[in-house]
SEVO-880866 format. One record per residue (C-alpha): residue in three letters; x, y, z. Coordinates in steps of 0.5 Angstrom, whole numbers, padded with zeros to 4 digits, always signed. Example, Ala and Ser with C-alpha at 12.3 -4.5 7.8 and 13.67 -1.06 7.14 Angstrom:
2
ala+0025-0009+0016/ser+0027-0002+0014/
//
This chain:
337
met+0003+0035-0012/asn+0005+0028-0015/thr+0001+0023-0011/lys+0003+0016-0014/val-0001+0010-0014/thr+0000+0003-0014/asp-0005-0003-0016/arg-0007-0009-0012/leu+0000-0013-0015/gly+0004-0007-0013/arg+0004-0004-0020/ala+0005+0003-0021/leu+0002+0007-0026/arg+0007+0010-0030/asp+0004+0010-0038/leu-0002+0013-0041/arg-0004+0011-0048/ile-0010+0016-0050/ser-0014+0014-0056/val-0016+0020-0060/thr-0020+0017-0065/asp-0024+0010-0066/arg-0023+0011-0074/cys-0017+0008-0078/asn-0016+0008-0086/phe-0013+0001-0085/arg-0017-0005-0084/cys-0012-0010-0081/thr-0014-0017-0080/tyr-0012-0017-0073/cys-0015-0011-0071/met-0021-0008-0075/pro-0023-0013-0080/arg-0027-0011-0086/ser-0032-0016-0085/val-0034-0012-0078/phe-0031-0005-0079/gly-0035-0004-0086/pro-0038+0001-0090/gly-0044+0001-0085/tyr-0040+0001-0078/glu-0042+0007-0074/phe-0036+0010-0071/leu-0037+0015-0065/his-0040+0022-0067/arg-0035+0028-0066/thr-0039+0030-0060/asp-0037+0023-0057/leu-0030+0024-0057/leu-0026+0027-0052/ser-0024+0034-0054/phe-0017+0037-0054/glu-0018+0041-0047/glu-0021+0035-0044/ile-0015+0030-0046/ser-0010+0035-0044/arg-0014+0036-0037/leu-0014+0029-0036/ala-0007+0028-0038/arg-0005+0033-0032/val-0009+0029-0027/phe-0006+0023-0029/ala+0001+0026-0029/gly+0000+0028-0022/leu-0001+0020-0020/gly+0005+0018-0023/val+0005+0018-0031/gln+0011+0019-0034/lys+0010+0017-0041/ile+0004+0019-0045/arg+0002+0015-0052/leu-0003+0018-0057/thr-0006+0012-0061/gly-0013+0011-0065/gly-0015+0008-0069/glu-0010+0012-0073/pro-0009+0018-0069/leu-0007+0022-0075/leu-0014+0022-0078/arg-0016+0027-0072/arg-0016+0034-0075/asp-0011+0039-0072/leu-0007+0033-0068/val-0001+0038-0068/arg-0005+0043-0064/leu-0006+0037-0058/val+0001+0035-0058/glu+0003+0043-0057/gln-0002+0043-0051/leu+0000+0037-0048/his+0008+0039-0049/thr+0006+0046-0046/gly+0001+0043-0041/val+0004+0037-0038/pro+0012+0039-0038/gly+0016+0033-0036/val+0012+0027-0039/glu+0015+0024-0045/leu+0010+0025-0051/thr+0010+0019-0056/leu+0005+0017-0062/thr+0004+0010-0065/thr+0001+0011-0073/asn+0000+0006-0079/gly+0005+0011-0082/ser+0000+0013-0088/leu+0000+0020-0087/leu+0006+0021-0083/ala+0010+0024-0089/arg+0007+0030-0089/met+0006+0031-0081/ala+0012+0029-0078/ala+0016+0036-0078/gly+0010+0039-0075/leu+0009+0034-0070/arg+0016+0034-0068/ala+0016+0042-0068/ala+0010+0042-0063/gly+0014+0038-0058/leu+0013+0030-0060/asp+0019+0026-0057/arg+0018+0020-0060/val+0014+0016-0066/thr+0013+0009-0067/val+0010+0006-0074/ser+0007+0000-0075/leu+0009-0004-0081/asp+0008-0012-0082/ala+0012-0013-0088/leu+0016-0010-0094/glu+0013-0014-0099/asp+0007-0010-0102/asp+0003-0017-0103/val+0004-0019-0096/phe+0003-0012-0093/gln-0003-0011-0097/arg-0006-0017-0095/met-0005-0015-0088/asn-0008-0008-0088/asp-0013-0010-0093/ala-0014-0002-0095/gly-0009-0002-0101/phe-0004+0002-0098/ser+0003+0000-0101/val+0010-0001-0097/ala+0012+0006-0100/asp+0007+0010-0097/val+0009+0008-0090/val+0017+0008-0091/ala+0016+0015-0094/gly+0013+0017-0087/ile+0019+0013-0083/glu+0024+0017-0087/ala+0020+0023-0086/ala+0020+0022-0079/val+0028+0021-0079/glu+0029+0027-0083/ala+0025+0031-0078/gly+0029+0029-0072/phe+0026+0023-0069/ser+0031+0018-0066/pro+0030+0012-0066/val+0024+0011-0070/lys+0021+0005-0067/ile+0018+0000-0072/asn+0012-0005-0070/ala+0011-0011-0074/val+0005-0016-0072/ile+0007-0023-0074/arg+0002-0028-0076/arg+0003-0035-0078/gly+0002-0037-0085/val+0001-0029-0087/asn+0008-0026-0085/glu+0013-0030-0081/gly+0017-0030-0087/ala+0018-0022-0087/ile+0022-0022-0080/pro+0029-0022-0084/ala+0028-0017-0089/leu+0025-0012-0083/ala+0031-0013-0079/glu+0036-0012-0084/arg+0032-0006-0087/phe+0031-0003-0080/gly+0038-0005-0077/gly+0041+0001-0077/glu+0042+0006-0071/ala+0036+0011-0073/phe+0031+0005-0072/val+0029+0000-0067/val+0025-0006-0070/arg+0020-0010-0066/phe+0016-0016-0067/ile+0010-0018-0064/glu+0006-0024-0062/tyr-0001-0024-0065/met-0005-0023-0060/asp-0013-0024-0058/val-0015-0017-0057/gly-0022-0015-0058/asn-0027-0020-0061/thr-0027-0020-0068/asn-0020-0022-0071/gly-0021-0029-0071/trp-0015-0031-0066/lys-0013-0038-0066/leu-0007-0040-0062/asp-0004-0044-0067/glu-0003-0038-0071/val+0002-0035-0066/val+0009-0035-0068/ser+0012-0035-0061/ser+0018-0030-0059/gly+0023-0036-0059/glu+0021-0038-0066/met+0022-0031-0068/ala+0029-0030-0064/ala+0031-0037-0068/arg+0029-0034-0075/leu+0033-0027-0073/glu+0039-0031-0070/ala+0040-0034-0077/ser+0039-0028-0081/val+0042-0022-0077/gly+0048-0026-0075/gly+0047-0027-0067/leu+0043-0023-0062/thr+0046-0020-0055/ala+0041-0019-0050/leu+0040-0012-0047/glu+0038-0010-0040/pro+0031-0007-0040/asn+0030+0001-0040/tyr+0026+0001-0035/lys+0021-0004-0030/gly+0015-0006-0034/glu+0018-0005-0041/val+0014-0010-0045/ala+0020-0011-0051/arg+0026-0016-0049/arg+0031-0012-0052/tyr+0037-0015-0057/arg+0043-0012-0060/thr+0045-0015-0067/ala+0052-0016-0070/ala+0051-0010-0074/gly+0050-0006-0068/gly+0042-0005-0069/glu+0037-0006-0064/ile+0031-0011-0064/gly+0025-0012-0059/ile+0021-0018-0059/ile+0014-0017-0055/ser+0011-0024-0053/ser+0005-0023-0049/val+0002-0030-0051/thr+0008-0034-0049/gln+0012-0030-0044/pro+0007-0026-0041/phe+0009-0019-0038/cys+0003-0018-0034/arg+0006-0018-0027/asp+0010-0011-0029/cys+0005-0008-0033/asn+0004-0001-0031/arg+0000+0002-0037/ala-0007+0005-0037/arg-0011+0006-0043/leu-0016+0012-0044/ser-0021+0011-0050/ser-0023+0016-0055/asp-0030+0017-0051/gly-0027+0018-0045/arg-0027+0011-0041/leu-0021+0008-0037/phe-0018+0001-0038/thr-0013-0002-0034/cys-0012-0008-0039/leu-0011-0008-0046/phe-0016-0014-0046/gly-0021-0011-0041/thr-0028-0011-0041/glu-0031-0005-0038/gly-0028+0002-0037/leu-0029+0007-0032/asp-0033+0013-0035/leu-0029+0019-0034/arg-0032+0024-0040/gly-0039+0024-0036/pro-0036+0027-0029/leu-0031+0032-0034/arg-0038+0034-0037/arg-0042+0035-0031/gly-0036+0039-0028/ala-0032+0035-0023/asp-0026+0038-0020/asp-0019+0035-0021/ala-0020+0032-0014/glu-0026+0028-0016/leu-0022+0026-0022/val-0016+0024-0018/glu-0021+0020-0013/leu-0024+0016-0019/ile-0018+0014-0022/arg-0014+0012-0016/gly-0020+0008-0014/thr-0020+0004-0020/trp-0012+0003-0021/ser-0011+0001-0013/gly-0017-0004-0014/arg-0013-0007-0021/ala-0011-0014-0021/asp-0011-0015-0028/arg-0007-0021-0031/tyr-0011-0023-0037/ser-0005-0026-0041/glu-0002-0030-0035/leu-0009-0033-0034/arg-0011-0034-0042/thr-0015-0040-0043/ala-0019-0043-0049/ala-0025-0041-0044/gly-0022-0034-0043/thr-0021-0032-0050/gln-0029-0032-0050/thr-0030-0027-0046/arg-0032-0020-0049/lys-0026-0015-0049/val-0026-0008-0052/glu-0023-0008-0059/met-0016-0005-0060/ser-0019+0000-0065/ala-0022+0003-0059/ile-0016+0004-0054/gly-0010+0003-0059/gly-0005-0003-0058/
//
């Protein structure tokens, strides 16, 4: 039976992001800087990760509480062995829920067709620039733009439509990439979204003066694509402000820093080791792996999740201050974006 749950600010639980691994083959400076996540960094042991069966069971429980969309994240989710099998399990075991995935695209060219056949509905690819030197400066792992574009093209060929392209914009690094990305992915097969650089986690050296505001992004886009027409949100709680370009393409701008959207946030996040976080900037998560492995039934899991969500009052981005940014926060690599 579907029993929807709301938090203390009246926000319903709608979206669930599931991290399937804490590992990634990129070392993006805004997420997993090499200075921290270097050769000696200890990632989770395989037995610490939620199994596919545990993920599928929790997904069914969350669906019963109102979740309508599940997004698979990481780390880099395509590094998780046999991920296509998990997609199949979720597609058949949690019917009626939209199933999506966010990836850096480096492995997508060889996996897109299989993911689509397994039941994945949509895919989002991270690509922060079209110039190799800028892109490699950001991913810090030697991957070229061509690797990612090949994955995007394979996704289109596999039938994903539209493919979303996410670009994190950091002042002094890649703000000049905005026009080229908007032009390259301006057709109907794509939606390109520009994201303000956020203070997620504790290791990315975030500074407010490195944030390119959504207003500045919009001004750059107005000049390069011939004007923007605002579009209505697809649903309450959608994070991107949507625009139609003069050429008929769609662009989104996500402004977590300068125009926070906390009051409509309906996302829960499940880390790869089974902790439930109710905010991207969360500090502690509710352990669900422990109860799962101790034999908890679905009713017990429902009450754990309901109790956590109904007590939720998170609105970090609305309250962000110089002092607040010093709070220890979960790393983005543990719970996805």
